[in-house]
N, C-alpha and C positions, 0 to 999 in steps of 0.2 A: 338091087338087092338080090335078085336072082343070081347074078354073077357071083356074089359073095357066098351065097349058099352053095353054089356049085363048086367054088374053090375050097371051101372048108368041108372037107369030107368028114365022116364020122370019126375016122382015126385021128385026123388032124385036130379036131375039136377036143379030143381026149387028151392030147399031149400039149395043148396051149398053156395051161396053168404052169406046167413044168418049165416051159420056155420063158414065160414072164418072170418066174422066180430066178432063173439064171441071169436074165438081163439085169435085174435089180441088184443081184449080188455083184455082178461085174462093175456096175456103176459105183457101188460103195467102195469096192477095192480101188477103183480109179481115183476117187475123191481122197481116200486115205493116202494114196501114194503122192498125190499132188501136195497135200498138206505137209507130209514129211519132207518133200523136196523143198518147199518154201522155207520150212523151219531150218533145214540144213544150210540153205544159201543166204537167207535174210538175217536172221538174228536180231540184235538191237540196231536201230537206225544210226548212221554215222554222225559224229560230232560236227557241228557247224564250224566252218573255217573263217577266221578273222585275221585281218592284217593289223599288226601292232608296231608302234615305235617305242623304243626304249629311251626314256628321257635322260638328259645329261645337262649339267649346268655349264655356263661359260660367262666370262666377263663381257658386258655389253654396254656400249656407250649410247645413251638415249638422247635423241635430239627432237626438237619441235620445229615444224616448218610454219612460219608466220608471214603474212603479207605486210609489206612496208613500202615506204617512199624514201627516195634519196634526197638529201639536202646538202648544200654547200658547207664546207668546213668553216669558212669565213666569208662574210658578205659585207661589202662596203658600198653604200649608196653615195655617189659623189654629188655634193651640193656646194654652191659657192658660199663663201663666208663674207664676201664683200660684193657690192654691186658694180656693174659696169658693162661694157660692150665686149663680147668675145672676139678677140683678135684672131686666134687660130686654134685649131684642134690638132694635137700632136700624136694621135694614135690611130691605128687601124682597127676598125670594129671587129671583134672576135679574136683579136691577137692576144698574146701573152704579154702582160706588162709587169714590170718589177716595182717593188716598193720604192717610192720616191721619184718614179719616172713622171715627167710632165705629161698631163693630159690636155689641159686647156690653159690659154693665156688670156687674161682679161686686160684690157687697155690700162696700163699703169700710170698714165700721165698725171692724173689728178692726185694719185697716191704718192708719186714721186715729189710733186710740189708740196704736199703736206709733210712729207719726210724732210724736205729741205727747210721748210719753215720751222719745224720742230727742232731741227739740228741748230738752226740759227738762234732759236730761243734758248737752247742749252748754252751756247757760247755767250750770249748776253747775260744769262744768269750767272755763269762762271765769273765774268768780269765784274759784275755787281758784287758777287761774294768776295772777290779778292779785295775790292775797295773797302767793303764793310769790315773785312778782317783786319786790314791795316789801321783803319780808323779806331776800331775797338782796342787794338793794341796800344795806340798812342794815348787814348783816353785813360787807359789803365795806368800808364806810366805817369801821366799828369796828375791823376788822382792821388798817386803815391806821394807827390810833393805838394799836395794841396793846391795845385794850380787851377783845378776845375772843381765844379761841385759834383756831388754824388749823383745828382739827377742827370747831368750830362754823360756821365760814364754809363749809367743804366740805359740811357737812350741809345748809346753806341752799341752796347751788347745786344739790345733787342733788335737793332738794325742788322747785326751780324746773323742772328738766328733767323730772321725773316729772309735774308739773302740765301741762307742754306736751304730753307724750305722751298724758296722759289726755284733753286737749282734742282732740287729733288723732283718738283712738279714738272719742270721742263724736261728732265731726263725720262720721266714716265710718259710724257707726251711723245717724246722721240721714240720710245719703245713701242708705243701704240702705232705710230706712223710706220715704223719698221715692219711690225707684224702685218698691218694692212697692205703694205707694199708687197710683202712676201706672199700674201694670200691671193694676189692677182695671178700667181702661178699655182694652178690647181694640179696637185700631184696625187698619184695613187698611194693610199696608205698601206696597201698590202700587195703581195705578188699574186697574180691570178689572171683569169680571162676577163677581158673587158667586153661588155655588151654594146648594143647599138647606142648611138648618141641621140639625145632628144633635142639638141640645139646644133646650129651651124655657126660658123664665123659671121659676125655682124649682129647676132642676137643679143638682146638686152637681158641681163640676169640680175636678180636681187639677192641680197644676203639672206641665207637660210630659207630659201624659197621651198615650197612644198614639193615641186616637181624636181626629181633628181636629173642631173645632166647625163649620167650613165651609171652603170653598176659594175663593180669588179668582184669576182667570186673566185675564191681559192678552192679548187676541185681535187687536189691531191694532198692529203687523203680526203675522203668524202664521208659524210654521215649517212646512216640508214636508220630511220625511225620506224619501229614496228610496235603496234599495240598488242598486248597480251592480256587475256582475261584475268581479272583479279582472283578468280577461283583457281585458275591454273597456277598462278603465282603462289597462292596459299598452299595448295597441295604440294608443289615442288619444295617449298620451304619446310613443310612438315616431313616430307620424305628425306630431305637432307638432314634435318634435325634428329630424326629417329635412326639414321644410319642405313635405311633401306637403299638410299642412293649415296654415292660418294662423289664429292666435288673435287675437280683437279686444281682448283684455285679460285681466286676472286675474279679472274678474267676468263670468260668463256669464249670458245672459238665459234666463229660465224662463217658459214658457207653461204654464198649468194647464188641464187638461181635467177637468171635473167628472164625477160618477157618471152623470149623465143624458146624457153625450156632448157637452154644450155647453162652449164655451171660456170660461174665467173672464176677466172684463173687465180685470183688473189683471195686469201682468207682474211677475215676481219676479226676484231676483238670487241667484246661487249664493254662499253665504257661505263654505263651506269643504268640502273633501274629506277624509274620514277618513284617518287614517294607519295604521290597523290593519285587517287582513282578518279577517272573521268566520270562524273555523275550521270552523264548522258549515255555513254557506251559501256560503262562498267569495266573499263580497260586501264591498264597501266602502260605507259610508254617506255619502251626499251630503246636505247641508242647504241649503235655499233659504229666503230670507226674502221673503214676499209681502205686499203691502198688503191690508188687510181692513177698509176703512172701513164697509162695509155689514153687517159681521158675518155674511156669507154662509158663510164657512168656519168650521167648528167643530172643536175638537180631536177626533182620532180618525177623521175622515172619510177615505174611500178616494178618491184622486185619481190622475191620470196627469200626470206632469210632462214637458214637452218641453224638453230641455236642449240648448242650442247646443254642439256639439262643436268647431266651427271652420269655416273657409271654405276651399273648394277653388277657387283662383282660375281654374283652367282645367279645369273638370269636363267630362268627355266622357260623354254619356248616349246609350245605344243602346236603341231600342225592344226590348222583351222578345222579340218574334218573331224578331229578328235574332240572338239568342244561342241556340246549341244545345249539346249535349254529345256527346263522342266515346265510344268504347267504354270508356275508362278513367274516364269521369265528368268530364273536364276541359272547361271552357267553350271553345267555338269559335264563329267567325263566318265567313260566306261573304262575301268582298269582291269587287267587280267592279273589275278593273284598268282603267287608261286605254284599253287595247286591247279592252275589253268581254269579258274572259275571267275566269272564276270562279276565285278563289283562296281556299283555306281557311286561316284564321289561328287560332292558339291565343291566347286572351285571358285576362286576369285581371279578374274582377268583384269589386267591393267590397260593394255592397248594392243592394237594390231601391229605386228612387226613383219612386214612383207606378207607371206602366206601363213604366218604363225600368230598365235596369241601368246603374250607374255603373262604367265600365271604366277601370281604372288602367294596364293594360299590353296591348300587342298591336295597338292601333288608334290612329289619329291623325286630327286634323281634316282635312277635305277628302276623306276616303276614303268610298266608297259601299258600304254594307252592305245585303245582300239581306234584306228583311223579308217579301216575298211571293213565292211560287213557288220557295222553296228546295228543296222536295221533288222537283222535276222536273229539277234540274240537278246536275252533279257538278263537282268541281275540274278545271280545264283546259278546260272547255267554253265556247265562245263563246255569248253571250246577247244578247238585245235588251232594253235598259234602259228602264224607265218610272219616272219620278219619282213616288214614292208621295205626297209632299206635295201635288203638283198633282192627282194622280188621285183620292186618297181624302180626304186632309185630316184623317183621324182618327188618324194616328200622329204624335205630336208629336216633333220633333227635339230637344227640350230637356227640362229637368226638369219643366216645367209640362205636365201631361197635357192641358190644355185648349188649348194653343197649336196653331194651324193655319197658321202662316205660316212663311216661311223667314227672316224677319228675326231679328236677334240679340235674344234675350229679355233683360229686365232681370235683375239678381241674384235668385235664387230661394232660398227657404228650404223645406227638405223635412224630413220626420220619418221615421225608420225605427224599426221595432219589434224 
């Protein structure tokens, strides 16, 4: 304290209020200058920047990918129609056999004997008929001159009719014997691949036995049976009826995806849609017919079938970042108006198409949807717009996720799961 008193001389203490006033005035001038400088450089804050995509329509073929199983086009289980001992097997297991080709030979000895007996019975019946016919003719002539009684003539005519019936029965027995003899040769009824044999030569088989000797399957073409939800079938039929989707015809195109993820080389066609809903699964069975010249598809294989549902002639695809959800879970989109003001829209989305949503209500072609920076803006706010197509090029405006230009893309085919 003494040092302070020593430094502040009487003269200095007299001029101290004036110095304090000067310091205060300088500080005020400094603050005013800073405020004017901030006003000159800052002004209003800059508008938030958002990335937008301008929507456009395009024809789009919609498809549905469904799981299914393959089944043979035709299947023939080979069973004997007569009993006997298998003499020989005439095919190689797994080989391709043609319709009418011999598969098994049953010992025909007893059937040949039955055939010979039936043939002899026919000959005896023919001889009896000839004798009865001649006698009936003579009796008719004698009756005309009253040489015999009416009763004798009637007996002769009855004998003739009986001889004719005996001949017919003998011929029927011969036909039966012929059929049984022919059935000792077991032939393939269809052309296809023959499976393993359940019997070997020397085995005893019986007519119409439960166990099949082998199975022949025709694999080209081949069926693919896929179940589809009855709800999806109903929605598709309504969409086609209303005109929202266009059908190319009664026969839809089928693409097959194999178990390893590769696409099968041959396209198939939808043959029919089931008319009954499975009460357990709630599904309707669809059956497609697919060419199989290389025999790559085998019965029982698991495949995925891409089925054309129809064509949306004016599909509107919006990149997935441009679609959000409100508090109620409904889909919304932020649209930039011509005045560069943000507007929120409620939209209806149908399904995901690659990295896009197909929007059916709420948006139209030519509108700009925010796909970048939507989290920093709110409805009613003015924004600065940047075209994402030009800036990033990685958000496609169409159904093709690889498209990077604003040109109108060609018709696209997409699959939904």
